[in-house]
C-alpha positions in Angstrom: -32.5 19.1 -21.9 -30.3 17.1 -19.7 -26.9 18.3 -18.4 -25.9 14.9 -16.9 -24.2 13.7 -20.1 -21.8 15.5 -22.4 -20.5 15.2 -25.9 -16.8 15.9 -26.6 -15.7 17.6 -29.9 -12.3 18.5 -31.2 -11.7 20.9 -34.1 -7.9 21.1 -34.1 -7.6 24.0 -31.6 -4.3 24.2 -29.7 -3.1 26.3 -26.8 -1.7 29.6 -27.9 2.1 29.6 -28.1 2.5 25.9 -28.7 3.8 24.2 -31.9 0.8 22.7 -33.7 3.0 19.9 -35.1 4.1 18.8 -31.6 0.6 19.0 -30.3 -0.6 16.9 -33.3 2.1 14.2 -32.4 1.0 14.1 -28.8 -2.7 13.8 -29.7 -1.8 11.0 -32.1 -0.1 9.1 -29.3 -3.1 9.6 -27.0 -5.6 8.2 -29.6 -3.1 6.0 -31.4 -4.4 7.6 -34.6 -3.1 7.2 -38.1 -2.0 10.2 -40.2 -5.4 10.1 -42.1 -7.3 10.2 -38.8 -5.1 13.1 -37.5 -5.8 15.0 -40.7 -9.5 14.6 -40.0 -9.1 15.7 -36.4 -7.1 18.8 -37.3 -9.2 19.7 -40.3 -10.8 22.6 -38.4 -14.3 21.1 -38.3 -15.7 19.8 -35.0 -15.1 16.1 -34.8 -16.9 14.1 -32.1 -14.4 12.1 -30.0 -16.7 10.9 -27.3 -20.4 11.0 -26.8 -22.8 10.9 -23.8 -20.1 10.7 -21.1 -20.5 11.7 -17.5 -18.8 14.8 -16.0 -15.9 12.9 -14.5 -15.0 11.3 -17.9 -15.4 14.7 -19.6 -13.0 16.2 -17.1 -10.4 13.5 -17.6 -10.5 13.9 -21.4 -10.3 17.7 -21.2 -7.4 17.6 -18.7 -5.5 14.9 -20.7 -5.8 16.7 -24.0 -5.0 20.1 -22.4 -1.8 18.6 -21.0 -1.0 17.6 -24.6 -1.7 21.2 -25.7 -5.1 20.5 -27.4 -8.5 22.2 -26.6 -11.8 20.3 -26.8 -15.4 21.5 -26.7 -17.6 20.0 -24.0 -21.3 20.2 -24.9 -24.3 19.0 -22.9 -26.3 16.2 -24.5 -29.8 17.3 -25.5 -32.5 14.9 -24.5 -34.8 13.5 -27.2 -37.6 12.6 -24.8 -40.5 15.3 -24.6 -41.4 16.5 -21.1 -44.4 14.7 -19.5 -47.5 16.9 -19.1 -48.5 17.7 -15.6 -51.9 16.6 -14.1 -53.2 20.2 -14.2 -52.3 20.7 -17.8 -55.1 20.1 -20.3 -54.7 17.1 -22.6 -53.6 17.8 -26.2 -56.7 18.2 -28.3 -57.3 17.6 -31.9 -56.3 21.0 -33.0 -53.3 21.4 -30.7 -49.8 20.1 -31.4 -47.1 19.3 -28.9 -44.7 22.2 -28.2 -41.3 22.0 -29.9 -38.0 21.7 -28.0 -37.4 25.5 -28.4 -41.0 26.3 -27.2 -41.0 23.9 -24.3 -40.3 25.6 -20.9 -37.1 24.5 -19.2 -37.7 22.4 -16.1 -35.6 21.4 -13.1 -31.9 22.3 -13.1 -32.0 23.2 -16.8 -33.9 26.4 -16.0 -31.0 27.6 -13.8 -28.2 26.9 -16.3 -26.9 28.7 -19.3 -24.8 27.4 -22.2 -21.3 29.1 -22.3 -19.9 30.2 -25.7 -17.7 27.6 -27.5 -14.1 27.2 -26.3 -14.7 29.1 -23.2 -14.9 28.1 -19.5 -13.3 25.2 -17.8 -14.4 22.1 -15.9 -11.4 22.3 -13.5 -13.8 23.6 -10.8 -15.8 20.5 -11.1 -12.8 18.2 -10.6 -13.1 16.1 -7.4 -10.6 17.2 -4.7 -9.1 14.5 -2.6 -8.6 15.0 1.1 -5.0 15.1 2.3 -3.9 12.2 4.5 -3.3 13.1 8.1 0.3 13.4 9.1 1.2 10.8 11.8 2.9 11.7 15.0 6.7 11.6 14.5 7.7 13.5 17.6 9.4 10.4 18.9 11.6 9.9 15.9 15.1 11.3 15.3 17.4 11.5 12.4 20.2 9.0 12.8 23.8 9.7 11.7 25.1 8.3 8.5 27.3 5.7 10.2 24.6 4.5 12.6 23.2 1.1 11.8 19.5 0.7 11.0 19.0 -1.9 13.7 20.9 -2.0 17.0 22.8 -5.2 17.5 22.2 -7.0 20.8 25.2 -6.9 23.2 26.3 -10.4 24.1 28.4 -10.6 27.3 31.4 -12.9 27.3 31.1 -16.0 29.6 33.1 -16.0 32.7 35.8 -18.7 32.6 38.0 -19.6 35.6 41.7 -19.4 34.5 43.3 -19.4 37.9 44.8 -22.9 37.4 46.4 -22.0 34.0 49.8 -20.5 33.2 51.2 -19.0 30.1 54.4 -20.6 28.6 57.0 -18.6 26.8 56.5 -18.1 23.0 57.5 -21.0 20.7 57.7 -23.5 23.6 55.7 -26.5 24.6 53.3 -28.6 22.6 49.8 -30.0 22.8 50.7 -33.7 23.2 49.7 -33.7 26.8 46.2 -32.6 25.6 45.8 -35.6 23.5 43.4 -38.3 24.9 44.3 -41.9 24.3 41.4 -44.0 23.2 40.5 -46.8 25.7 41.8 -50.3 24.8 39.4 -52.7 23.3 38.4 -55.7 25.6 40.1 -59.0 24.8 37.9 -61.8 23.7 37.6 -65.1 25.7 40.2 -67.6 24.3 40.3 -70.1 27.2 39.0 -72.9 24.9 41.7 -72.5 22.4 45.1 -74.4 22.3 48.2 -74.5 20.1 48.7 -77.8 18.2 51.9 -79.2 16.8 51.5 -79.7 13.1 53.8 -82.7 13.0 52.2 -84.6 15.9 48.6 -83.5 16.1 46.2 -83.4 13.3 43.0 -81.4 13.6 39.8 -83.3 13.9 38.0 -82.4 10.8 35.4 -85.2 10.9 31.9 -83.9 10.6 30.0 -83.6 13.8 26.8 -85.7 14.0 
C-alpha cells in the first residue's frame, strides 16, 4: 500500500450551518459543472473528483472546496503491485499461493500509518509554510508631512548682475526707442563704368559683340 498518492471523493457533504444550495452554487462555479453533474455530485454517494494526486494537490483541492463550504474525502491510493520477496524468503512452491493484499505484511512507512475514519482529520498540518521575508532596516526613514513634496527641488541661485549704471524712470515715462539697433547699411555697388545718356542725342550701341 502506497501513501504517496491520494484519491479525492465528494459525496455532497457540506460544513454544518451553511446553506446547501449556496454551497452547491459555489461548487458548480469551481468545477464549471452543469445541473446534471451537480445532481450527481450531491447525490450522497461518493463520487471521485480526482485520482492519484500528490499531497500538495490534495491539500489544494481540500482547502479550495472547504472555503466553498464543501467537505471531501482524501483516501490513499492502494498499490496494485505485490511486494517483492526477500532473498531469505523461500520461493513459492507448487502447493503455495501468493499472500493476498490483506495477508501481506505491511512494509516501510505503511506499517507506521493508520487510516483515519471517513470525513475526519485534516491535511492542514501538511500544508507547506512559507518563511516570512526579513524586514529591511527603515531606521533612516521618516514620515513626511502631507504638503511636503516627494522629491526636493534643487535650489538655483540667481545670477549676480551689475546694475550700478542703471537708473529707474518714473512710471509711464520714457520709451524703448533708444534701445533699438539700426541695421548696418548695405555696401554700394561699383558704378564707375556707368554713364547717363541723352535719349535724343545718343543711341545705345546694341550691335552684337564679335
